[in-house]
Backbone bond lengths (Angstrom), bond angles and torsions (degrees), N, CA, C in turn:
res aa  C-N    CA-C-N  psi(-1)  N-CA   C-N-CA  omega(-1)  CA-C   N-CA-C  phi
1 X - - - 1.535 - - 1.651 107.72 -
2 X 1.173 110.90 103.28 1.677 111.71 171.38 1.375 113.42 -55.11
3 X 1.341 112.49 123.11 1.552 112.98 179.52 1.467 118.72 -113.72
4 X 1.365 113.75 157.63 1.419 119.98 178.31 1.662 106.49 -107.72
5 X 1.305 115.44 114.11 1.418 119.58 -171.95 1.652 112.82 -59.86
6 X 1.274 111.22 -12.75 1.501 118.76 176.16 1.492 117.98 -101.71
7 X 1.258 118.26 -8.20 1.564 120.72 -168.85 1.556 104.51 -87.59
8 X 1.296 109.56 128.14 1.501 126.57 174.52 1.467 112.85 -109.24
9 X 1.351 118.65 123.25 1.391 118.22 168.00 1.469 121.28 -109.70
10 X 1.302 119.50 123.29 1.403 120.54 -172.11 1.582 111.06 -107.40
11 X 1.276 114.42 110.11 1.562 121.86 -168.32 1.579 102.81 -94.67
12 X 1.457 115.88 112.39 1.409 115.43 -179.24 1.472 110.02 90.55
13 X 1.322 116.62 88.91 1.437 126.57 -176.25 1.520 105.63 -98.41
14 X 1.313 119.19 64.91 1.452 124.54 165.67 1.637 115.39 -92.62
15 X 1.275 124.34 -153.22 1.295 124.22 -171.36 1.567 113.34 -57.97
16 X 1.266 118.91 -50.39 1.380 121.21 178.22 1.606 116.39 -74.60
17 X 1.351 112.13 -33.62 1.473 118.30 174.78 1.523 111.75 -60.56
18 X 1.252 110.88 -51.16 1.595 116.70 -177.92 1.401 111.54 -67.04
19 X 1.396 117.65 -32.67 1.470 118.53 177.39 1.615 109.62 -63.22
20 X 1.270 112.40 -48.10 1.558 116.97 177.93 1.353 108.31 -63.17
21 X 1.222 128.40 -38.63 1.493 124.61 178.70 1.433 107.99 -63.01
22 X 1.362 119.58 -46.86 1.548 116.66 -179.44 1.429 113.84 -63.44
23 X 1.477 117.61 -33.16 1.491 118.78 176.46 1.509 113.18 -67.24
24 X 1.307 113.96 -40.70 1.457 111.60 -179.91 1.402 121.41 -68.96
25 X 1.451 114.34 -22.07 1.386 123.15 174.97 1.456 122.47 -87.12
26 X 1.313 108.86 -43.52 1.527 118.89 173.91 1.594 113.63 -66.07
27 X 1.291 113.99 -25.29 1.504 115.75 175.45 1.581 111.68 -83.70
28 X 1.346 111.93 -16.74 1.522 112.76 -173.13 1.484 113.82 82.65
29 X 1.389 119.04 7.06 1.502 119.91 -178.27 1.358 105.22 -68.79
30 X 1.283 129.03 -33.76 1.399 129.23 178.23 1.718 110.35 -138.46
31 X 1.172 113.92 141.00 1.540 119.27 175.97 1.502 108.80 -82.00
32 X 1.430 121.53 159.09 1.390 125.05 178.43 1.505 112.91 -52.80
33 X 1.393 112.55 -41.97 1.453 115.35 -175.95 1.434 115.67 -67.45
34 X 1.367 118.94 -5.52 1.512 123.03 -172.35 1.623 103.97 -109.43
35 X 1.256 117.24 11.79 1.421 119.96 177.60 1.500 112.41 -126.86
36 X 1.343 114.44 139.31 1.510 118.50 167.55 1.389 106.97 -126.64
37 X 1.405 118.12 156.31 1.511 123.35 -175.64 1.345 110.24 -152.26
38 X 1.420 116.61 146.62 1.458 121.45 178.07 1.552 115.89 -121.02
39 X 1.300 113.51 149.17 1.371 124.92 175.98 1.474 111.06 -136.30
40 X 1.343 122.20 173.36 1.378 126.04 -176.49 1.530 114.94 -71.80
41 X 1.365 113.31 -40.75 1.516 113.34 -170.38 1.624 109.05 -121.83
42 X 1.299 118.22 158.61 1.416 132.98 -174.43 1.695 106.03 -62.29
43 X 1.301 113.19 -47.32 1.310 116.70 -173.02 1.578 112.98 -63.25
44 X 1.211 114.07 -47.52 1.590 124.61 176.54 1.524 104.61 -59.58
45 X 1.352 119.31 -47.70 1.509 118.18 176.37 1.405 116.47 -57.06
46 X 1.303 118.07 -44.86 1.597 120.98 174.53 1.532 112.85 -59.44
47 X 1.396 117.13 -36.23 1.422 121.22 -173.52 1.548 103.74 -71.47
48 X 1.457 119.67 -44.20 1.381 122.19 -179.85 1.456 116.65 -61.64
49 X 1.361 107.73 -40.16 1.575 112.43 177.71 1.490 114.55 -62.73
50 X 1.372 111.21 -39.82 1.489 116.72 178.40 1.493 112.43 -67.82
51 X 1.376 118.86 -39.52 1.370 122.85 179.19 1.436 116.17 -69.20
52 X 1.277 119.13 -39.93 1.538 124.40 -172.92 1.467 118.77 -107.63
53 X 1.383 110.45 -12.90 1.527 117.77 -172.75 1.617 117.24 69.08
54 X 1.400 108.80 11.46 1.561 110.28 175.71 1.424 114.77 -89.98
55 X 1.318 121.63 168.60 1.343 130.90 176.41 1.564 108.16 -76.29
56 X 1.389 123.04 100.76 1.405 118.43 -171.45 1.608 104.54 -121.87
57 X 1.379 111.79 141.09 1.553 107.69 -178.28 1.535 102.84 -159.32
58 X 1.295 114.29 -161.18 1.578 118.62 179.34 1.420 108.80 -113.98
59 X 1.350 125.48 -1.34 1.536 124.76 -173.13 1.588 104.03 -101.25
60 X 1.329 112.25 114.14 1.413 119.10 175.38 1.610 111.27 -66.15
61 X 1.342 110.09 -39.76 1.484 114.79 -176.03 1.505 106.18 -65.53
62 X 1.269 125.75 -39.81 1.410 121.47 178.01 1.500 111.05 -68.17
63 X 1.173 124.96 -39.35 1.355 131.10 -179.69 1.411 118.54 -53.22
64 X 1.410 112.24 -45.03 1.493 118.77 -176.93 1.487 111.72 -83.72
65 X 1.207 123.02 -5.83 1.410 129.04 -176.33 1.590 110.84 -59.78
66 X 1.400 118.51 106.21 1.430 126.46 -174.07 1.513 116.99 71.61
67 X 1.311 116.10 13.78 1.421 117.01 173.63 1.461 116.46 -72.24
68 X 1.386 124.56 139.87 1.441 118.66 176.76 1.569 109.46 -86.75
69 X 1.372 110.57 -30.08 1.529 114.42 177.98 1.531 110.82 -120.68
70 X 1.159 114.31 129.11 1.555 119.08 -177.46 1.520 107.68 -123.19
71 X 1.323 115.06 106.80 1.432 129.33 -170.95 1.558 107.03 -93.35
72 X 1.375 120.34 109.39 1.473 119.16 175.19 1.468 108.36 -93.65
73 X 1.282 113.76 111.89 1.575 123.06 -179.75 1.510 112.48 -116.48
74 X 1.344 121.12 15.03 1.328 119.22 178.13 1.607 111.16 -81.12
75 X 1.353 119.91 161.96 1.356 121.72 -178.05 1.459 115.32 -65.69
76 X 1.410 121.32 145.17 1.488 122.60 -175.78 1.564 112.89 -41.98
77 X 1.396 110.57 -42.82 1.541 105.52 -172.05 1.554 113.55 -76.06
78 X 1.380 116.76 1.68 1.465 113.63 177.16 1.512 110.34 -109.35
79 X 1.372 117.45 11.74 1.392 130.35 -179.11 1.685 113.03 -54.95
80 X 1.289 104.60 -55.15 1.467 115.51 -176.17 1.439 111.07 -57.56
81 X 1.260 117.41 -48.57 1.605 124.22 -178.66 1.503 105.77 -62.93
82 X 1.349 117.85 -44.23 1.565 120.47 -176.42 1.465 106.47 -63.76
83 X 1.245 122.56 -53.63 1.423 128.69 -174.87 1.524 114.68 -64.13
84 X 1.377 110.16 -25.68 1.536 116.14 175.79 1.505 109.45 -72.58
85 X 1.456 116.50 -27.34 1.337 119.62 -176.66 1.540 112.19 -85.66
86 X 1.428 114.09 -32.64 1.465 113.85 -169.31 1.555 109.52 -113.68
87 X 1.338 123.18 -18.90 1.320 127.77 -174.97 1.481 121.85 -46.64
88 X 1.282 117.71 -39.44 1.522 123.79 175.25 1.382 113.26 -80.65
89 X 1.359 122.11 -14.80 1.413 127.25 -177.13 1.508 114.84 -90.58
90 X 1.398 115.77 -24.16 1.416 115.10 -176.73 1.509 111.35 -77.75
91 X 1.434 109.50 154.37 1.592 110.95 -175.03 1.431 108.28 -130.32
92 X 1.425 119.11 168.63 1.545 116.48 -176.37 1.353 119.68 -67.29
93 X 1.414 113.40 -12.19 1.649 122.75 179.91 1.561 103.21 -72.80
94 X 1.320 124.61 -18.88 1.390 124.54 -171.97 1.535 109.58 -101.25
95 X 1.192 119.36 150.99 1.568 128.31 173.35 1.431 107.64 -103.24
96 X 1.270 124.06 126.52 1.426 132.24 166.02 1.509 112.03 -93.25
97 X 1.318 118.65 119.56 1.484 122.76 -179.37 1.567 101.75 -117.24
98 X 1.370 114.18 113.07 1.404 125.28 170.54 1.427 121.29 -84.68
99 X 1.244 130.91 127.09 1.432 129.12 176.62 1.571 114.39 -113.02
100 X 1.349 114.62 15.91 1.385 123.26 -179.85 1.500 115.83 -85.29
101 X 1.320 117.37 130.75 1.515 114.88 -176.74 1.561 111.14 -72.35
102 X 1.344 116.69 144.48 1.355 126.02 164.06 1.567 112.67 69.50
103 X 1.404 116.30 17.60 1.489 119.39 174.13 1.587 106.18 -101.81
104 X 1.279 126.02 108.44 1.467 124.51 -177.28 1.597 107.87 -68.95
105 X 1.201 111.72 159.49 1.485 121.75 -173.08 1.648 106.31 -68.45
106 X 1.370 113.41 -29.39 1.449 116.52 -176.02 1.674 111.85 -72.42
107 X 1.375 106.77 -27.15 1.611 115.10 -178.52 1.535 108.26 -73.39
108 X 1.434 111.92 -23.81 1.598 118.21 178.39 1.523 105.24 -82.23
109 X 1.333 113.98 -48.44 1.376 118.03 -168.56 1.622 110.50 -66.35
110 X 1.289 118.64 -27.78 1.421 123.39 178.55 1.450 111.66 -68.45
111 X 1.489 119.32 -21.48 1.345 118.19 -175.42 1.508 114.89 -110.95
112 X 1.348 112.97 13.17 1.483 120.40 -179.83 1.489 113.50 -126.95
113 X 1.374 117.43 168.86 1.470 110.14 176.78 1.449 122.33 -61.24
114 X 1.396 116.45 156.81 1.512 118.06 -174.40 1.377 112.11 -66.70
115 X 1.365 113.47 142.50 1.448 120.44 172.74 1.618 114.36 87.69
116 X 1.345 113.58 -2.71 1.518 112.60 -179.99 1.527 113.33 -78.55
117 X 1.320 111.26 122.37 1.546 114.65 -176.87 1.544 107.12 -67.65
118 X 1.381 109.15 136.36 1.531 120.27 177.82 1.556 107.81 -124.45
119 X 1.256 114.57 129.71 1.450 121.24 168.27 1.468 116.94 -115.92
120 X 1.319 123.79 121.55 1.500 125.59 -177.89 1.430 110.13 -97.21
121 X 1.313 113.93 138.00 1.480 122.40 173.59 1.532 117.43 -126.63
122 X 1.192 113.42 169.48 1.568 116.33 179.61 1.478 102.83 -145.37
123 X 1.416 116.36 84.74 1.460 117.81 170.81 1.449 116.21 -76.53
124 X 1.330 123.54 166.74 1.444 120.60 174.61 1.631 111.18 -121.31
125 X 1.257 108.85 178.55 1.492 120.31 -172.98 1.550 112.90 -57.82
126 X 1.293 124.44 -34.62 1.436 119.69 179.17 1.469 112.82 -73.44
127 X 1.473 119.80 2.25 1.413 120.80 171.76 1.462 111.58 -61.99
128 X 1.476 117.03 -28.37 1.488 118.73 177.08 1.473 115.47 -61.22
129 X 1.310 120.69 -17.41 1.500 125.10 176.64 1.448 108.76 -116.90
130 X 1.365 119.28 20.63 1.474 125.12 176.45 1.545 109.16 59.91
131 X 1.259 118.77 34.47 1.514 114.00 177.33 1.649 102.91 -134.96
132 X 1.367 115.11 34.15 1.370 117.35 179.24 1.499 109.30 -84.37
133 X 1.383 110.99 -172.13 1.494 121.93 168.90 1.520 105.12 -148.25
134 X 1.267 113.66 135.71 1.522 127.66 -179.86 1.467 114.88 -117.61
135 X 1.384 119.23 124.48 1.507 114.43 170.25 1.573 104.35 -93.69
136 X 1.311 114.06 141.56 1.478 122.85 178.96 1.448 111.63 -123.04
137 X 1.347 119.19 148.98 1.423 125.33 171.51 1.509 112.99 -138.80
138 X 1.309 119.23 163.11 1.451 124.78 -175.73 1.556 109.26 -98.04
139 X 1.296 118.62 140.43 1.483 123.49 169.74 1.516 104.25 -83.00
140 X 1.448 109.55 -174.10 1.321 119.56 -170.02 1.658 112.37 -67.29
141 X 1.299 112.69 -21.25 1.570 111.36 -174.58 1.584 107.04 -120.63
142 X 1.294 118.12 14.22 1.486 120.71 177.47 1.517 109.51 -92.33
143 X 1.436 111.59 127.25 1.467 113.76 176.97 1.551 109.04 -105.55
144 X 1.288 115.95 -171.68 1.393 119.43 174.29 1.531 117.12 -52.69
145 X 1.220 109.06 -41.49 1.471 114.50 179.09 1.556 117.95 -57.53
146 X 1.374 114.10 -35.31 1.467 125.57 177.66 1.423 108.52 -78.59
147 X 1.370 121.93 -42.76 1.467 125.69 -177.82 1.601 105.00 -63.81
148 X 1.389 116.31 -39.43 1.526 119.38 -176.66 1.514 109.13 -67.18
149 X 1.337 121.75 -37.00 1.353 124.60 -177.26 1.582 108.20 -69.30
150 X 1.339 118.53 -43.85 1.452 124.26 178.37 1.526 110.15 -61.03
151 X 1.331 113.09 -42.30 1.547 125.59 -171.71 1.627 98.29 -63.33
152 X 1.360 122.02 -49.71 1.401 127.25 -169.56 1.498 106.55 -65.44
153 X 1.321 116.92 -45.32 1.413 120.24 178.98 1.578 116.99 -58.82
154 X 1.429 108.81 -48.16 1.523 114.15 175.72 1.547 117.55 -70.28
155 X 1.296 109.10 -19.04 1.599 111.62 -179.51 1.513 108.27 -59.67
156 X 1.352 117.95 -19.54 1.460 118.95 -177.22 1.466 111.59 -80.37
157 X 1.423 115.58 3.65 1.502 119.76 -179.67 1.539 105.58 -114.14
158 X 1.374 117.12 -6.33 1.381 118.90 -173.69 1.405 114.50 145.10
159 X 1.489 120.29 -145.11 1.388 120.53 176.76 1.577 112.86 -89.34
160 X 1.332 122.11 168.39 1.409 129.19 177.98 1.330 111.58 -139.83
161 X 1.333 115.85 136.42 1.584 124.42 177.75 1.487 103.50 -125.36
162 X 1.356 111.93 141.26 1.506 117.85 166.65 1.582 116.48 -93.61
163 X 1.157 118.16 135.82 1.339 122.64 176.66 1.461 114.23 -139.21
164 X 1.369 126.05 153.46 1.461 126.74 175.68 1.623 104.37 -64.31
165 X 1.306 118.49 153.52 1.452 119.06 -177.31 1.472 114.00 -60.86
166 X 1.264 115.92 -31.22 1.540 117.05 -177.10 1.566 114.77 -63.56
167 X 1.412 115.56 -11.98 1.356 122.15 174.18 1.414 120.17 -100.23
168 X 1.357 114.44 1.50 1.419 123.94 -179.08 1.562 113.39 -62.85
169 X 1.367 115.58 -30.17 1.535 116.91 -179.39 1.558 106.24 -75.87
170 X 1.374 115.78 -31.22 1.460 117.09 173.31 1.605 117.65 -65.65
171 X 1.377 108.50 -38.03 1.496 114.87 175.12 1.520 109.17 -63.00
172 X 1.328 117.69 -44.48 1.451 120.17 175.07 1.460 112.57 -51.26
173 X 1.315 117.10 -53.68 1.493 126.34 179.35 1.440 113.01 -56.99
174 X 1.355 117.01 -43.67 1.497 114.73 -177.24 1.492 117.51 -84.44
175 X 1.396 113.00 -48.50 1.545 115.27 -176.88 1.556 107.63 -102.84
176 X 1.341 122.02 -30.05 1.360 116.36 -172.17 1.620 105.89 -74.00
177 X 1.272 116.87 -44.85 1.547 115.38 175.28 1.489 111.96 -88.05
178 X 1.411 119.25 -2.61 1.294 121.42 -175.55 1.590 122.02 -51.18
179 X 1.438 111.33 -44.65 1.453 115.69 -179.57 1.539 115.56 -52.88
180 X 1.348 112.53 -34.84 1.522 126.86 177.82 1.471 107.60 -54.26
181 X 1.484 116.57 -52.19 1.440 122.88 -179.81 1.390 112.58 -51.09
182 X 1.535 112.99 -53.53 1.387 117.99 -172.84 1.519 111.88 -70.06
183 X 1.355 115.22 -27.00 1.483 116.00 178.66 1.615 108.40 -72.45
184 X 1.282 112.57 -37.42 1.565 113.22 171.42 1.474 114.36 -59.98
185 X 1.222 117.85 -46.12 1.436 124.86 178.00 1.579 112.73 -57.37
186 X 1.358 109.99 -47.77 1.363 114.38 176.89 1.442 117.68 -64.17
187 X 1.300 116.16 -38.36 1.546 126.06 174.57 1.556 106.32 -58.98
188 X 1.316 121.45 -41.93 1.421 124.94 -174.00 1.515 107.61 -74.36
189 X 1.319 117.71 -40.67 1.540 117.47 176.20 1.436 114.83 -68.57
190 X 1.343 120.77 -34.50 1.455 128.00 175.00 1.528 107.20 -61.18
191 X 1.336 118.12 -49.81 1.499 115.92 178.73 1.392 114.16 -63.93
192 X 1.357 118.13 -32.44 1.534 122.35 173.82 1.583 113.40 -58.04
193 X 1.444 111.37 -40.74 1.464 118.33 173.50 1.403 115.22 -62.92
194 X 1.213 115.26 -38.40 1.649 121.32 178.64 1.421 106.95 -67.63
195 X 1.444 120.85 -42.59 1.457 126.85 -177.60 1.599 107.76 -58.69
196 X 1.343 113.34 -37.45 1.443 120.87 -178.18 1.561 112.80 -83.09
197 X 1.354 115.68 -2.03 1.535 115.74 164.42 1.633 108.79 110.11
198 X 1.504 114.63 -4.52 1.404 114.00 172.37 1.474 118.25 -71.90
199 X 1.328 124.89 150.81 1.315 124.16 172.70 1.601 115.55 -63.92
200 X 1.286 118.69 158.71 1.459 117.87 178.49 1.549 110.66 -57.04
201 X 1.393 106.00 -46.97 1.439 110.98 -174.15 1.576 110.64 -59.84
202 X 1.116 116.44 -51.76 1.652 122.09 -178.54 1.528 107.10 -65.30
203 X 1.267 119.76 -41.89 1.678 118.50 177.47 1.470 110.57 -60.89
204 X 1.351 118.32 -43.48 1.404 123.19 -177.28 1.516 116.40 -66.38
205 X 1.417 109.75 -36.12 1.464 117.04 -178.79 1.715 104.64 -76.99
206 X 1.281 117.33 -31.97 1.494 116.56 -178.16 1.605 105.62 -69.65
207 X 1.301 117.83 -45.18 1.455 122.04 -168.91 1.628 101.73 -73.20
208 X 1.333 124.02 -50.73 1.435 121.31 -171.80 1.551 110.91 -63.15
209 X 1.249 112.98 -43.47 1.512 114.84 -179.03 1.513 109.91 -69.70
210 X 1.296 124.13 -31.49 1.468 130.16 173.32 1.507 110.03 -64.51
211 X 1.221 118.74 -45.21 1.547 122.92 174.27 1.502 108.32 -59.99
212 X 1.331 117.85 -50.68 1.419 120.07 -173.05 1.637 108.40 -66.96
213 X 1.213 119.87 -45.77 1.430 125.20 -177.45 1.654 108.25 -61.75
214 X 1.272 110.31 -46.43 1.531 111.38 175.89 1.457 115.75 -62.44
215 X 1.354 116.83 -43.38 1.521 118.22 168.13 1.451 112.19 -48.38
216 X 1.336 121.10 -50.36 1.518 123.87 -177.75 1.526 109.81 -62.73
217 X 1.232 114.49 -41.36 1.640 111.28 176.89 1.493 113.06 -60.35
218 X 1.463 115.76 -48.07 1.388 116.29 178.05 1.375 115.45 -57.69
219 X 1.314 119.31 -47.57 1.469 125.52 179.16 1.502 118.04 -75.08
220 X 1.279 118.93 -52.21 1.504 119.13 -172.64 1.511 113.70 -84.52
221 X 1.373 114.37 -21.88 1.603 117.18 179.81 1.463 102.78 -103.96
222 X 1.245 119.63 1.05 1.557 123.36 176.82 1.557 106.75 51.99
223 X 1.266 119.53 39.94 1.487 122.52 175.82 1.476 113.61 -84.96
224 X 1.408 122.58 128.08 1.336 122.25 175.23 1.502 114.23 -62.40
225 X 1.315 120.44 142.88 1.512 124.93 177.46 1.574 110.79 -45.83
226 X 1.342 110.99 -53.47 1.512 115.64 -177.05 1.559 108.68 -57.93
227 X 1.303 119.69 -42.79 1.417 121.70 -176.49 1.597 108.48 -64.75
228 X 1.331 119.42 -43.33 1.433 122.31 -179.87 1.481 106.47 -65.89
229 X 1.250 123.20 -46.15 1.479 121.96 174.80 1.477 113.03 -55.70
230 X 1.259 121.45 -43.99 1.443 121.99 178.81 1.435 115.51 -67.78
231 X 1.398 119.26 -31.56 1.480 124.53 175.61 1.512 112.58 -63.78
232 X 1.475 116.47 -32.26 1.403 122.21 -172.62 1.595 107.23 -91.22
233 X 1.266 115.56 -25.67 1.427 121.14 -175.97 1.578 114.71 -90.08
234 X 1.466 113.20 97.71 1.495 116.67 175.97 1.445 108.28 -84.91
235 X 1.488 110.50 155.81 1.355 119.62 176.93 1.536 114.08 -58.19
236 X 1.383 118.05 130.34 1.513 123.17 178.25 1.609 108.14 61.44
237 X 1.300 120.87 24.35 1.467 115.78 -177.20 1.509 114.18 -102.41
238 X 1.266 119.00 -161.99 1.478 127.52 -176.84 1.441 111.32 -68.11
239 X 1.430 118.69 -45.53 1.460 118.43 -167.67 1.435 110.14 -73.80
240 X 1.484 120.75 -38.91 1.404 125.70 171.96 1.572 113.97 -54.65
241 X 1.180 118.66 -34.86 1.418 126.39 174.34 1.602 111.54 -64.74
242 X 1.325 113.87 -45.75 1.387 120.12 173.17 1.463 118.59 -67.35
243 X 1.394 116.88 -41.38 1.371 120.54 173.71 1.570 115.03 -60.11
244 X 1.393 114.09 -39.71 1.384 112.19 178.08 1.501 115.38 -66.78
245 X 1.412 117.43 -28.06 1.430 114.39 174.50 1.539 114.37 -74.37
246 X 1.267 119.98 -28.32 1.409 124.12 176.45 1.574 107.32 -72.15
247 X 1.252 121.90 -44.21 1.542 124.22 176.36 1.565 106.76 -59.85
248 X 1.337 107.55 -46.13 1.650 108.27 -177.13 1.558 111.61 -63.63
249 X 1.330 116.06 -28.17 1.560 121.97 176.45 1.464 110.74 -80.59
250 X 1.318 118.76 -7.10 1.456 118.29 177.67 1.582 112.13 74.69
251 X 1.199 120.71 34.38 1.348 126.78 -173.69 1.509 113.08 -67.05
252 X 1.450 116.37 -41.74 1.443 123.50 175.36 1.616 108.62 -61.97
253 X 1.253 119.06 -53.77 1.450 120.72 -178.07 1.573 111.25 -63.26
254 X 1.288 116.58 -28.95 1.456 121.53 178.22 1.521 106.83 -64.11
255 X 1.399 121.73 -44.98 1.365 123.94 -175.09 1.635 107.98 -67.04
256 X 1.410 113.85 -50.73 1.441 114.68 173.11 1.426 117.53 -46.02
257 X 1.392 113.93 -44.10 1.582 114.85 -177.07 1.568 107.86 -74.58
258 X 1.253 119.81 -39.16 1.469 121.42 -178.52 1.441 110.37 -61.30
259 X 1.306 117.14 -44.18 1.612 120.01 -175.67 1.444 107.21 -68.63
260 X 1.331 120.70 -37.47 1.463 124.52 -178.12 1.516 104.75 -64.33
261 X 1.299 113.79 -45.27 1.554 118.56 -174.93 1.471 107.81 -66.49
262 X 1.232 123.74 -31.73 1.683 126.25 -177.52 1.574 97.68 -73.71
263 X 1.368 122.98 -42.93 1.389 118.98 -176.57 1.617 111.30 -64.18
264 X 1.321 116.52 -40.80 1.342 121.06 178.65 1.485 115.35 -58.44
265 X 1.326 115.45 -39.38 1.440 127.53 177.74 1.496 112.56 -67.71
266 X 1.397 116.94 -39.02 1.486 121.66 171.85 1.436 109.94 -59.73
267 X 1.346 117.58 -47.00 1.470 116.91 -178.05 1.517 114.11 -59.93
268 X 1.435 112.16 -42.78 1.431 118.00 172.51 1.557 114.28 -55.72
269 X 1.193 123.62 -42.19 1.416 130.21 -178.76 1.480 107.21 -71.10
270 X 1.401 121.75 -36.45 1.360 121.97 178.92 1.658 111.28 -73.38
271 X 1.184 119.25 -16.53 1.540 127.12 172.75 1.554 109.62 -89.79
272 X 1.337 117.49 -5.07 1.467 116.26 175.98 1.612 113.46 93.81
273 X 1.213 110.66 10.46 1.666 115.17 176.40 1.398 108.22 -77.88
274 X 1.440 113.32 128.54 1.434 113.88 175.91 1.454 116.23 -76.25
């Protein structure tokens, strides 16, 4: 297969797939002519082709022809059908990047041509606003060159961290599911503001901006969470009273148990348990 070192194929232009497409194009990392994408129906394909100027269609086999990077962004339940279509067409000159949760690289490798490099990743929901983080790991045939290409592509959705594959279920539990934990916390804090007499609108604004600002402090100022908590907590003040109640309710232990439970579920799904 004659390859184009710059061609990227995105198979499955759902939420993450389309976010990746937007990131690749808006940054100038790839031109529309260098990207092909697939969806399930022709109407949607025509719409995407018109919107982004990329080659969009319903044939995965056509999309991957000559692509240096093949991004598999379909839902996990559609993997078998997809790999049945393209598995024998992929070559070792191509890099396969999977963004599907709980599917090990070995499960992909067993359904495609021998020697094809596979990189597995776990992006999260904030990827859609290019503030996500993805864990990535290499399959049996993926070298530094293949990891670097996948990392460069995913960097257009946010940050990227490399981990050995045995820790991908932990990544899923911490950052993959993480936005739901923060959303639950935000929901509880907003309700508390309403309980104290604030309007829902004001309470929501206070909570969301506080979460965002705190995240920026932790990341951009490189402040340790303990240090930030101590800075906000004055002796005998309001914050320490609140912290006491949170500790009394076992909030810290609840998070440890919850994230461990998420990791165990991710492991079950990787083994094919429904």
